ZAKOL-232228 format. One record per residue (C-alpha): x, y, z; residue in three letters; residue number from 1. Coordinates in steps of 0.02 Angstrom, whole numbers, plus 50000, padded with zeros to 5 digits. Layout:
N
<xx->X; yy->Y; zz->Z; res->ALA; n->NUM> $
...
//
This chain:
398
<xx->46687; yy->54566; zz->47768; res->MET; n->1> $
<xx->46666; yy->54407; zz->47664; res->ASP; n->2> $
<xx->46787; yy->54267; zz->47706; res->LEU; n->3> $
<xx->46875; yy->54156; zz->47581; res->ASP; n->4> $
<xx->46790; yy->53997; zz->47640; res->VAL; n->5> $
<xx->46875; yy->53890; zz->47509; res->GLU; n->6> $
<xx->47045; yy->53945; zz->47571; res->ARG; n->7> $
<xx->46994; yy->53911; zz->47751; res->ALA; n->8> $
<xx->46939; yy->53736; zz->47701; res->ARG; n->9> $
<xx->47101; yy->53705; zz->47606; res->ARG; n->10> $
<xx->47195; yy->53754; zz->47764; res->ASP; n->11> $
<xx->47086; yy->53627; zz->47858; res->THR; n->12> $
<xx->47100; yy->53464; zz->47760; res->PRO; n->13> $
<xx->46981; yy->53364; zz->47870; res->ALA; n->14> $
<xx->46836; yy->53470; zz->47807; res->THR; n->15> $
<xx->46841; yy->53364; zz->47648; res->ALA; n->16> $
<xx->46791; yy->53211; zz->47750; res->ARG; n->17> $
<xx->46690; yy->53267; zz->47901; res->ILE; n->18> $
<xx->46562; yy->53398; zz->47947; res->ALA; n->19> $
<xx->46646; yy->53463; zz->48103; res->HIS; n->20> $
<xx->46511; yy->53553; zz->48204; res->LEU; n->21> $
<xx->46594; yy->53532; zz->48373; res->ASN; n->22> $
<xx->46697; yy->53692; zz->48373; res->ASN; n->23> $
<xx->46638; yy->53739; zz->48548; res->ALA; n->24> $
<xx->46721; yy->53578; zz->48604; res->GLY; n->25> $
<xx->46880; yy->53579; zz->48502; res->ALA; n->26> $
<xx->46893; yy->53658; zz->48330; res->ALA; n->27> $
<xx->46996; yy->53587; zz->48188; res->LEU; n->28> $
<xx->47166; yy->53673; zz->48185; res->PRO; n->29> $
<xx->47231; yy->53745; zz->48021; res->PRO; n->30> $
<xx->47384; yy->53662; zz->47946; res->VAL; n->31> $
<xx->47488; yy->53813; zz->47998; res->GLN; n->32> $
<xx->47458; yy->53771; zz->48181; res->VAL; n->33> $
<xx->47490; yy->53585; zz->48161; res->THR; n->34> $
<xx->47650; yy->53618; zz->48065; res->ASP; n->35> $
<xx->47714; yy->53738; zz->48199; res->ALA; n->36> $
<xx->47682; yy->53613; zz->48339; res->VAL; n->37> $
<xx->47763; yy->53470; zz->48245; res->ILE; n->38> $
<xx->47912; yy->53578; zz->48196; res->ALA; n->39> $
<xx->47949; yy->53618; zz->48377; res->HIS; n->40> $
<xx->47930; yy->53437; zz->48432; res->LEU; n->41> $
<xx->48056; yy->53389; zz->48298; res->ARG; n->42> $
<xx->48172; yy->53526; zz->48359; res->ALA; n->43> $
<xx->48161; yy->53452; zz->48535; res->GLU; n->44> $
<xx->48208; yy->53283; zz->48463; res->ALA; n->45> $
<xx->48351; yy->53354; zz->48360; res->ASP; n->46> $
<xx->48422; yy->53483; zz->48483; res->LEU; n->47> $
<xx->48358; yy->53438; zz->48656; res->GLY; n->48> $
<xx->48211; yy->53512; zz->48749; res->GLY; n->49> $
<xx->48302; yy->53656; zz->48835; res->TYR; n->50> $
<xx->48401; yy->53698; zz->48679; res->GLU; n->51> $
<xx->48246; yy->53699; zz->48569; res->ALA; n->52> $
<xx->48157; yy->53814; zz->48690; res->ALA; n->53> $
<xx->48303; yy->53935; zz->48691; res->ALA; n->54> $
<xx->48307; yy->53935; zz->48501; res->ALA; n->55> $
<xx->48120; yy->53971; zz->48496; res->ALA; n->56> $
<xx->48122; yy->54120; zz->48616; res->THR; n->57> $
<xx->48057; yy->54237; zz->48481; res->GLY; n->58> $
<xx->47913; yy->54123; zz->48435; res->GLU; n->59> $
<xx->47866; yy->54102; zz->48618; res->VAL; n->60> $
<xx->47866; yy->54289; zz->48649; res->GLU; n->61> $
<xx->47761; yy->54312; zz->48492; res->ALA; n->62> $
<xx->47625; yy->54210; zz->48577; res->THR; n->63> $
<xx->47613; yy->54337; zz->48718; res->TYR; n->64> $
<xx->47610; yy->54479; zz->48592; res->ALA; n->65> $
<xx->47470; yy->54396; zz->48493; res->ASN; n->66> $
<xx->47365; yy->54366; zz->48648; res->ILE; n->67> $
<xx->47388; yy->54549; zz->48695; res->ALA; n->68> $
<xx->47331; yy->54601; zz->48519; res->ARG; n->69> $
<xx->47182; yy->54484; zz->48530; res->LEU; n->70> $
<xx->47125; yy->54555; zz->48698; res->LEU; n->71> $
<xx->47179; yy->54736; zz->48680; res->GLY; n->72> $
<xx->47295; yy->54730; zz->48832; res->CYS; n->73> $
<xx->47479; yy->54734; zz->48874; res->GLY; n->74> $
<xx->47590; yy->54581; zz->48855; res->ALA; n->75> $
<xx->47640; yy->54601; zz->49038; res->ASP; n->76> $
<xx->47457; yy->54569; zz->49084; res->GLU; n->77> $
<xx->47456; yy->54397; zz->49000; res->VAL; n->78> $
<xx->47500; yy->54225; zz->49068; res->ALA; n->79> $
<xx->47501; yy->54065; zz->48965; res->VAL; n->80> $
<xx->47441; yy->53917; zz->49068; res->VAL; n->81> $
<xx->47415; yy->53734; zz->49028; res->GLU; n->82> $
<xx->47226; yy->53752; zz->49007; res->ASN; n->83> $
<xx->47087; yy->53878; zz->49034; res->ALA; n->84> $
<xx->47020; yy->53795; zz->49190; res->THR; n->85> $
<xx->47189; yy->53807; zz->49275; res->ARG; n->86> $
<xx->47209; yy->53987; zz->49215; res->ALA; n->87> $
<xx->47039; yy->54031; zz->49289; res->TRP; n->88> $
<xx->47080; yy->53936; zz->49449; res->ASP; n->89> $
<xx->47248; yy->54024; zz->49472; res->MET; n->90> $
<xx->47162; yy->54193; zz->49473; res->ALA; n->91> $
<xx->47007; yy->54143; zz->49572; res->PHE; n->92> $
<xx->47102; yy->54053; zz->49709; res->TYR; n->93> $
<xx->47219; yy->54201; zz->49724; res->ALA; n->94> $
<xx->47074; yy->54304; zz->49791; res->MET; n->95> $
<xx->47042; yy->54313; zz->49978; res->ARG; n->96> $
<xx->46865; yy->54283; zz->50040; res->PHE; n->97> $
<xx->46797; yy->54305; zz->50215; res->ARG; n->98> $
<xx->46635; yy->54246; zz->50298; res->PRO; n->99> $
<xx->46487; yy->54337; zz->50222; res->GLY; n->100> $
<xx->46578; yy->54393; zz->50065; res->ASP; n->101> $
<xx->46466; yy->54373; zz->49913; res->ARG; n->102> $
<xx->46511; yy->54299; zz->49744; res->ILE; n->103> $
<xx->46386; yy->54350; zz->49609; res->LEU; n->104> $
<xx->46369; yy->54240; zz->49456; res->THR; n->105> $
<xx->46243; yy->54202; zz->49319; res->GLY; n->106> $
<xx->46120; yy->54062; zz->49292; res->ARG; n->107> $
<xx->46216; yy->53997; zz->49142; res->ALA; n->108> $
<xx->46381; yy->53978; zz->49237; res->GLU; n->109> $
<xx->46485; yy->53824; zz->49194; res->TYR; n->110> $
<xx->46502; yy->53679; zz->49316; res->ALA; n->111> $
<xx->46690; yy->53692; zz->49342; res->SER; n->112> $
<xx->46675; yy->53873; zz->49396; res->ASN; n->113> $
<xx->46527; yy->53841; zz->49511; res->VAL; n->114> $
<xx->46617; yy->53696; zz->49594; res->ILE; n->115> $
<xx->46759; yy->53815; zz->49635; res->ALA; n->116> $
<xx->46636; yy->53942; zz->49705; res->PHE; n->117> $
<xx->46556; yy->53809; zz->49814; res->LEU; n->118> $
<xx->46723; yy->53747; zz->49877; res->GLN; n->119> $
<xx->46776; yy->53922; zz->49928; res->VAL; n->120> $
<xx->46606; yy->53953; zz->50006; res->ALA; n->121> $
<xx->46624; yy->53794; zz->50109; res->ARG; n->122> $
<xx->46800; yy->53834; zz->50169; res->THR; n->123> $
<xx->46784; yy->54023; zz->50197; res->THR; n->124> $
<xx->46601; yy->54059; zz->50234; res->GLY; n->125> $
<xx->46579; yy->54159; zz->50074; res->ALA; n->126> $
<xx->46407; yy->54157; zz->49992; res->VAL; n->127> $
<xx->46368; yy->54114; zz->49810; res->VAL; n->128> $
<xx->46222; yy->54212; zz->49736; res->GLU; n->129> $
<xx->46144; yy->54179; zz->49567; res->VAL; n->130> $
<xx->46091; yy->54335; zz->49473; res->VAL; n->131> $
<xx->45925; yy->54309; zz->49383; res->GLU; n->132> $
<xx->45902; yy->54314; zz->49195; res->ASN; n->133> $
<xx->45807; yy->54449; zz->49104; res->ASP; n->134> $
<xx->45665; yy->54421; zz->48982; res->GLU; n->135> $
<xx->45790; yy->54369; zz->48847; res->TYR; n->136> $
<xx->45869; yy->54232; zz->48951; res->GLY; n->137> $
<xx->46033; yy->54325; zz->48978; res->GLN; n->138> $
<xx->46100; yy->54394; zz->49141; res->ILE; n->139> $
<xx->45989; yy->54534; zz->49207; res->SER; n->140> $
<xx->46087; yy->54695; zz->49227; res->ILE; n->141> $
<xx->45948; yy->54766; zz->49336; res->ASP; n->142> $
<xx->45957; yy->54620; zz->49457; res->ASP; n->143> $
<xx->46147; yy->54627; zz->49457; res->LEU; n->144> $
<xx->46146; yy->54813; zz->49497; res->ALA; n->145> $
<xx->46020; yy->54787; zz->49637; res->ALA; n->146> $
<xx->46127; yy->54652; zz->49716; res->ARG; n->147> $
<xx->46284; yy->54757; zz->49701; res->LEU; n->148> $
<xx->46195; yy->54901; zz->49789; res->ASP; n->149> $
<xx->46124; yy->54793; zz->49930; res->ASP; n->150> $
<xx->46254; yy->54819; zz->50068; res->ASP; n->151> $
<xx->46140; yy->54739; zz->50197; res->ARG; n->152> $
<xx->46171; yy->54567; zz->50120; res->ALA; n->153> $
<xx->46360; yy->54583; zz->50145; res->GLY; n->154> $
<xx->46501; yy->54646; zz->50034; res->PRO; n->155> $
<xx->46514; yy->54585; zz->49855; res->VAL; n->156> $
<xx->46694; yy->54528; zz->49828; res->ARG; n->157> $
<xx->46679; yy->54461; zz->49651; res->LEU; n->158> $
<xx->46569; yy->54462; zz->49497; res->VAL; n->159> $
<xx->46606; yy->54307; zz->49393; res->ALA; n->160> $
<xx->46522; yy->54270; zz->49227; res->LEU; n->161> $
<xx->46535; yy->54154; zz->49079; res->THR; n->162> $
<xx->46531; yy->54262; zz->48923; res->HIS; n->163> $
<xx->46460; yy->54129; zz->48806; res->VAL; n->164> $
<xx->46380; yy->53983; zz->48900; res->PRO; n->165> $
<xx->46424; yy->53810; zz->48839; res->THR; n->166> $
<xx->46241; yy->53754; zz->48836; res->GLN; n->167> $
<xx->46167; yy->53886; zz->48721; res->GLY; n->168> $
<xx->46196; yy->54017; zz->48589; res->GLY; n->169> $
<xx->46174; yy->54173; zz->48694; res->LEU; n->170> $
<xx->46311; yy->54302; zz->48718; res->VAL; n->171> $
<xx->46296; yy->54377; zz->48891; res->ASN; n->172> $
<xx->46304; yy->54569; zz->48895; res->PRO; n->173> $
<xx->46479; yy->54573; zz->48967; res->ALA; n->174> $
<xx->46506; yy->54759; zz->48934; res->GLU; n->175> $
<xx->46355; yy->54804; zz->49040; res->ALA; n->176> $
<xx->46412; yy->54686; zz->49177; res->VAL; n->177> $
<xx->46584; yy->54766; zz->49173; res->GLY; n->178> $
<xx->46509; yy->54940; zz->49188; res->ALA; n->179> $
<xx->46403; yy->54887; zz->49338; res->ALA; n->180> $
<xx->46551; yy->54804; zz->49423; res->ALA; n->181> $
<xx->46661; yy->54957; zz->49395; res->ARG; n->182> $
<xx->46530; yy->55073; zz->49471; res->ARG; n->183> $
<xx->46525; yy->54961; zz->49624; res->ALA; n->184> $
<xx->46714; yy->54943; zz->49635; res->GLY; n->185> $
<xx->46703; yy->54753; zz->49625; res->VAL; n->186> $
<xx->46824; yy->54644; zz->49525; res->PRO; n->187> $
<xx->46749; yy->54561; zz->49371; res->PHE; n->188> $
<xx->46810; yy->54389; zz->49316; res->LEU; n->189> $
<xx->46756; yy->54338; zz->49140; res->LEU; n->190> $
<xx->46764; yy->54161; zz->49071; res->ASP; n->191> $
<xx->46787; yy->54192; zz->48885; res->ALA; n->192> $
<xx->46826; yy->54014; zz->48831; res->CYS; n->193> $
<xx->46680; yy->54003; zz->48709; res->GLN; n->194> $
<xx->46686; yy->54181; zz->48644; res->SER; n->195> $
<xx->46870; yy->54202; zz->48599; res->LEU; n->196> $
<xx->46900; yy->54158; zz->48418; res->GLY; n->197> $
<xx->46720; yy->54180; zz->48361; res->GLN; n->198> $
<xx->46687; yy->54357; zz->48427; res->LEU; n->199> $
<xx->46792; yy->54514; zz->48451; res->PRO; n->200> $
<xx->46839; yy->54525; zz->48636; res->VAL; n->201> $
<xx->46923; yy->54682; zz->48704; res->ASP; n->202> $
<xx->46956; yy->54687; zz->48891; res->VAL; n->203> $
<xx->46952; yy->54877; zz->48896; res->THR; n->204> $
<xx->46783; yy->54886; zz->48810; res->ASP; n->205> $
<xx->46714; yy->54748; zz->48921; res->ILE; n->206> $
<xx->46789; yy->54817; zz->49080; res->GLY; n->207> $
<xx->46840; yy->54649; zz->49152; res->CYS; n->208> $
<xx->46983; yy->54638; zz->49276; res->ASP; n->209> $
<xx->47022; yy->54455; zz->49241; res->ILE; n->210> $
<xx->46987; yy->54347; zz->49089; res->LEU; n->211> $
<xx->47023; yy->54165; zz->49052; res->SER; n->212> $
<xx->47033; yy->54088; zz->48879; res->GLY; n->213> $
<xx->47073; yy->53924; zz->48793; res->THR; n->214> $
<xx->47165; yy->53879; zz->48635; res->GLY; n->215> $
<xx->47070; yy->53726; zz->48577; res->ARG; n->216> $
<xx->46897; yy->53798; zz->48544; res->LYS; n->217> $
<xx->46858; yy->53936; zz->48419; res->PHE; n->218> $
<xx->47038; yy->53998; zz->48417; res->LEU; n->219> $
<xx->47085; yy->53832; zz->48332; res->ARG; n->220> $
<xx->47241; yy->53807; zz->48437; res->GLY; n->221> $
<xx->47315; yy->53650; zz->48515; res->PRO; n->222> $
<xx->47230; yy->53561; zz->48658; res->ARG; n->223> $
<xx->47309; yy->53587; zz->48827; res->GLY; n->224> $
<xx->47337; yy->53774; zz->48802; res->THR; n->225> $
<xx->47255; yy->53914; zz->48898; res->GLY; n->226> $
<xx->47290; yy->54092; zz->48950; res->PHE; n->227> $
<xx->47246; yy->54222; zz->49077; res->LEU; n->228> $
<xx->47229; yy->54411; zz->49073; res->TYR; n->229> $
<xx->47244; yy->54508; zz->49237; res->VAL; n->230> $
<xx->47229; yy->54697; zz->49239; res->ARG; n->231> $
<xx->47396; yy->54775; zz->49280; res->ARG; n->232> $
<xx->47331; yy->54874; zz->49430; res->ASP; n->233> $
<xx->47259; yy->54716; zz->49506; res->LEU; n->234> $
<xx->47414; yy->54608; zz->49491; res->LEU; n->235> $
<xx->47499; yy->54666; zz->49653; res->PRO; n->236> $
<xx->47342; yy->54617; zz->49751; res->HIS; n->237> $
<xx->47334; yy->54437; zz->49691; res->LEU; n->238> $
<xx->47456; yy->54308; zz->49757; res->GLU; n->239> $
<xx->47439; yy->54145; zz->49660; res->PRO; n->240> $
<xx->47397; yy->53989; zz->49762; res->PRO; n->241> $
<xx->47551; yy->53901; zz->49691; res->PHE; n->242> $
<xx->47723; yy->53976; zz->49663; res->LEU; n->243> $
<xx->47885; yy->53909; zz->49591; res->ASP; n->244> $
<xx->48051; yy->53978; zz->49532; res->LEU; n->245> $
<xx->47969; yy->54047; zz->49375; res->HIS; n->246> $
<xx->47828; yy->54137; zz->49466; res->ALA; n->247> $
<xx->47942; yy->54202; zz->49604; res->ALA; n->248> $
<xx->48125; yy->54225; zz->49648; res->THR; n->249> $
<xx->48205; yy->54151; zz->49804; res->TRP; n->250> $
<xx->48298; yy->54306; zz->49863; res->THR; n->251> $
<xx->48361; yy->54248; zz->50034; res->ALA; n->252> $
<xx->48353; yy->54088; zz->50138; res->PRO; n->253> $
<xx->48189; yy->54147; zz->50217; res->ASP; n->254> $
<xx->48120; yy->54263; zz->50082; res->HIS; n->255> $
<xx->48050; yy->54263; zz->49905; res->TYR; n->256> $
<xx->47983; yy->54395; zz->49788; res->GLU; n->257> $
<xx->47840; yy->54365; zz->49666; res->ILE; n->258> $
<xx->47871; yy->54428; zz->49491; res->ARG; n->259> $
<xx->47779; yy->54588; zz->49447; res->ALA; n->260> $
<xx->47693; yy->54535; zz->49285; res->ASP; n->261> $
<xx->47553; yy->54413; zz->49248; res->ALA; n->262> $
<xx->47677; yy->54271; zz->49224; res->ARG; n->263> $
<xx->47668; yy->54251; zz->49412; res->ARG; n->264> $
<xx->47521; yy->54139; zz->49370; res->PHE; n->265> $
<xx->47628; yy->54022; zz->49265; res->GLU; n->266> $
<xx->47750; yy->53886; zz->49315; res->ASN; n->267> $
<xx->47922; yy->53845; zz->49249; res->TRP; n->268> $
<xx->47884; yy->53687; zz->49152; res->GLU; n->269> $
<xx->47776; yy->53715; zz->49000; res->THR; n->270> $
<xx->47726; yy->53636; zz->48835; res->ASN; n->271> $
<xx->47830; yy->53743; zz->48718; res->TYR; n->272> $
<xx->47760; yy->53662; zz->48561; res->ALA; n->273> $
<xx->47583; yy->53697; zz->48619; res->GLY; n->274> $
<xx->47626; yy->53874; zz->48671; res->LYS; n->275> $
<xx->47701; yy->53911; zz->48500; res->ILE; n->276> $
<xx->47552; yy->53831; zz->48413; res->GLY; n->277> $
<xx->47435; yy->53939; zz->48517; res->LEU; n->278> $
<xx->47524; yy->54095; zz->48458; res->GLY; n->279> $
<xx->47513; yy->54039; zz->48277; res->VAL; n->280> $
<xx->47327; yy->54002; zz->48297; res->ALA; n->281> $
<xx->47291; yy->54174; zz->48369; res->ILE; n->282> $
<xx->47393; yy->54257; zz->48232; res->GLY; n->283> $
<xx->47294; yy->54158; zz->48103; res->TYR; n->284> $
<xx->47129; yy->54217; zz->48179; res->ALA; n->285> $
<xx->47189; yy->54397; zz->48182; res->LEU; n->286> $
<xx->47238; yy->54382; zz->47999; res->GLU; n->287> $
<xx->47058; yy->54337; zz->47954; res->TRP; n->288> $
<xx->46990; yy->54473; zz->48069; res->GLY; n->289> $
<xx->46872; yy->54440; zz->48214; res->LEU; n->290> $
<xx->46731; yy->54549; zz->48147; res->PRO; n->291> $
<xx->46733; yy->54450; zz->47984; res->ALA; n->292> $
<xx->46738; yy->54286; zz->48080; res->ILE; n->293> $
<xx->46591; yy->54339; zz->48188; res->GLU; n->294> $
<xx->46488; yy->54388; zz->48036; res->ALA; n->295> $
<xx->46519; yy->54220; zz->47953; res->ARG; n->296> $
<xx->46490; yy->54117; zz->48111; res->VAL; n->297> $
<xx->46331; yy->54204; zz->48166; res->THR; n->298> $
<xx->46258; yy->54193; zz->47991; res->SER; n->299> $
<xx->46289; yy->54006; zz->47980; res->LEU; n->300> $
<xx->46218; yy->53979; zz->48155; res->ALA; n->301> $
<xx->46062; yy->54081; zz->48118; res->ALA; n->302> $
<xx->46032; yy->53977; zz->47962; res->ASP; n->303> $
<xx->46054; yy->53815; zz->48060; res->LEU; n->304> $
<xx->45932; yy->53874; zz->48195; res->ARG; n->305> $
<xx->45804; yy->53920; zz->48063; res->HIS; n->306> $
<xx->45817; yy->53755; zz->47972; res->ARG; n->307> $
<xx->45807; yy->53654; zz->48133; res->LEU; n->308> $
<xx->45655; yy->53751; zz->48194; res->ALA; n->309> $
<xx->45565; yy->53717; zz->48030; res->GLU; n->310> $
<xx->45568; yy->53530; zz->48061; res->ARG; n->311> $
<xx->45426; yy->53449; zz->48160; res->PRO; n->312> $
<xx->45486; yy->53371; zz->48322; res->GLY; n->313> $
<xx->45646; yy->53474; zz->48333; res->LEU; n->314> $
<xx->45661; yy->53613; zz->48461; res->ARG; n->315> $
<xx->45797; yy->53747; zz->48470; res->VAL; n->316> $
<xx->45837; yy->53809; zz->48646; res->HIS; n->317> $
<xx->45953; yy->53958; zz->48621; res->ASP; n->318> $
<xx->45922; yy->54122; zz->48713; res->GLN; n->319> $
<xx->45988; yy->54300; zz->48718; res->GLY; n->320> $
<xx->45973; yy->54460; zz->48619; res->GLN; n->321> $
<xx->46142; yy->54427; zz->48540; res->ARG; n->322> $
<xx->46181; yy->54251; zz->48481; res->ARG; n->323> $
<xx->46338; yy->54163; zz->48422; res->CYS; n->324> $
<xx->46395; yy->54004; zz->48337; res->GLY; n->325> $
<xx->46329; yy->53882; zz->48468; res->ILE; n->326> $
<xx->46161; yy->53802; zz->48427; res->VAL; n->327> $
<xx->46073; yy->53688; zz->48552; res->THR; n->328> $
<xx->45922; yy->53581; zz->48513; res->PHE; n->329> $
<xx->45825; yy->53424; zz->48556; res->THR; n->330> $
<xx->45738; yy->53292; zz->48451; res->VAL; n->331> $
<xx->45572; yy->53241; zz->48527; res->ASP; n->332> $
<xx->45582; yy->53072; zz->48612; res->GLY; n->333> $
<xx->45767; yy->53044; zz->48569; res->VAL; n->334> $
<xx->45899; yy->53066; zz->48706; res->PRO; n->335> $
<xx->46034; yy->53192; zz->48663; res->ALA; n->336> $
<xx->46175; yy->53064; zz->48671; res->GLU; n->337> $
<xx->46081; yy->52951; zz->48551; res->GLU; n->338> $
<xx->46063; yy->53096; zz->48429; res->VAL; n->339> $
<xx->46249; yy->53132; zz->48443; res->GLN; n->340> $
<xx->46291; yy->52949; zz->48411; res->THR; n->341> $
<xx->46181; yy->52945; zz->48256; res->ALA; n->342> $
<xx->46263; yy->53102; zz->48188; res->LEU; n->343> $
<xx->46437; yy->53035; zz->48224; res->SER; n->344> $
<xx->46400; yy->52877; zz->48126; res->ALA; n->345> $
<xx->46373; yy->52991; zz->47974; res->ARG; n->346> $
<xx->46535; yy->53087; zz->48008; res->GLN; n->347> $
<xx->46448; yy->53238; zz->48080; res->VAL; n->348> $
<xx->46534; yy->53295; zz->48239; res->ASN; n->349> $
<xx->46428; yy->53374; zz->48375; res->THR; n->350> $
<xx->46426; yy->53370; zz->48564; res->SER; n->351> $
<xx->46305; yy->53357; zz->48710; res->VAL; n->352> $
<xx->46274; yy->53485; zz->48846; res->SER; n->353> $
<xx->46230; yy->53386; zz->49003; res->LEU; n->354> $
<xx->46117; yy->53448; zz->49141; res->VAL; n->355> $
<xx->46258; yy->53420; zz->49265; res->GLU; n->356> $
<xx->46362; yy->53550; zz->49172; res->TYR; n->357> $
<xx->46236; yy->53688; zz->49209; res->SER; n->358> $
<xx->46126; yy->53650; zz->49358; res->ARG; n->359> $
<xx->46077; yy->53833; zz->49384; res->PHE; n->360> $
<xx->46011; yy->53844; zz->49206; res->ASP; n->361> $
<xx->45945; yy->53687; zz->49121; res->LEU; n->362> $
<xx->45837; yy->53624; zz->49267; res->PRO; n->363> $
<xx->45773; yy->53803; zz->49289; res->HIS; n->364> $
<xx->45715; yy->53798; zz->49108; res->ARG; n->365> $
<xx->45650; yy->53619; zz->49130; res->ARG; n->366> $
<xx->45766; yy->53558; zz->48994; res->LEU; n->367> $
<xx->45852; yy->53389; zz->48976; res->PRO; n->368> $
<xx->46025; yy->53361; zz->48905; res->ASP; n->369> $
<xx->46043; yy->53456; zz->48740; res->LEU; n->370> $
<xx->46127; yy->53420; zz->48575; res->VAL; n->371> $
<xx->46255; yy->53556; zz->48537; res->ARG; n->372> $
<xx->46308; yy->53598; zz->48360; res->ALA; n->373> $
<xx->46436; yy->53737; zz->48347; res->SER; n->374> $
<xx->46487; yy->53809; zz->48180; res->VAL; n->375> $
<xx->46645; yy->53898; zz->48126; res->HIS; n->376> $
<xx->46694; yy->54001; zz->47974; res->TYR; n->377> $
<xx->46765; yy->53849; zz->47882; res->TYR; n->378> $
<xx->46596; yy->53761; zz->47888; res->ASN; n->379> $
<xx->46482; yy->53777; zz->47739; res->ASP; n->380> $
<xx->46302; yy->53745; zz->47689; res->ASP; n->381> $
<xx->46341; yy->53565; zz->47644; res->GLN; n->382> $
<xx->46396; yy->53534; zz->47825; res->ASP; n->383> $
<xx->46228; yy->53595; zz->47885; res->ILE; n->384> $
<xx->46140; yy->53488; zz->47755; res->ASP; n->385> $
<xx->46236; yy->53335; zz->47817; res->ARG; n->386> $
<xx->46182; yy->53367; zz->47996; res->LEU; n->387> $
<xx->45999; yy->53386; zz->47948; res->LEU; n->388> $
<xx->46003; yy->53230; zz->47838; res->ASP; n->389> $
<xx->46084; yy->53126; zz->47977; res->ALA; n->390> $
<xx->45963; yy->53172; zz->48117; res->LEU; n->391> $
<xx->45858; yy->53029; zz->48186; res->PRO; n->392> $
<xx->45670; yy->53046; zz->48168; res->ALA; n->393> $
<xx->45572; yy->53112; zz->48318; res->PRO; n->394> $
<xx->45478; yy->52983; zz->48419; res->ARG; n->395> $
<xx->45310; yy->52988; zz->48500; res->SER; n->396> $
<xx->45315; yy->53034; zz->48685; res->SER; n->397> $
<xx->45199; yy->52888; zz->48723; res->ARG; n->398> $
//
């Protein structure tokens, strides 16, 4: 399952100049993706936007087919949306909540999702419940099952979970969550933005009813691309909050019909260059093979965690029985943003996970903002060396 790292780096020219360890933010696209996007933009300039789109029908449809291959679903269960947040929103806001309905989520849930939960709770009277973590710091399946079984607290209408939290390296046990939700007959919405492209993700194995994903992170696609999976049997029960002439057909002066497939969650105007680039990026990932990518990524991340933990004054804060390519840490006495700035000055790209992104989790663990380094298969040992060499020295807490 070894990857040809040199080939991956040749396909990613910027790796010769920078140590890009911000793949959980936006990975470097391979030249194949960049070329596909630019080629379509040139076609729009040469032919006209509508004409270029018509000429690229096969490439556009290939994107849906590649997403279906990536997720193990049907192409009719896939929508391509302008970003993952909007994809997630289109499904979540299509659900109907009543007073007392319960939304179960995990401690590591991302801010954008929680804000949507809170808005719906405020407007409908639904209740947001945080499922506790287990001893490994991942969502507790026992606590989830107990909450699903507790009818006295009100009906559970949704289980919503982030597969790989943005602020740590853990991989939540999504398959076990899916099994518990299925037993209870409750829809399961999975945010897979950080897992797709670095881990194999199969919606049948996981048992999720809805899944949202993004192009720009570990899939190495263009920014401003996202997608949505909705289980075929659930589609008729979800009416999107926004409709247009792509999502529905105006059949009479006072009537419309929503299309039957998942493209009901799309709208007519779209970024065709980005959509084509997304399909190329997914095809590129499938060519390498997700199991091989996972093996490479998790090995690099484990090495980075080990080397960080060996250094006095550096603390690694990742949790979970299963871990991925995201590594979070702090440098004693040095604010996370200052660490990121120092690394950036040495052409080492990282990010910061802010407390406000995860208020159920980081304050619960009494943690400040964290530095986030996220590796991908095109990174190498020299990239890790560069990060370690560029770190500022810890400071006394006095």
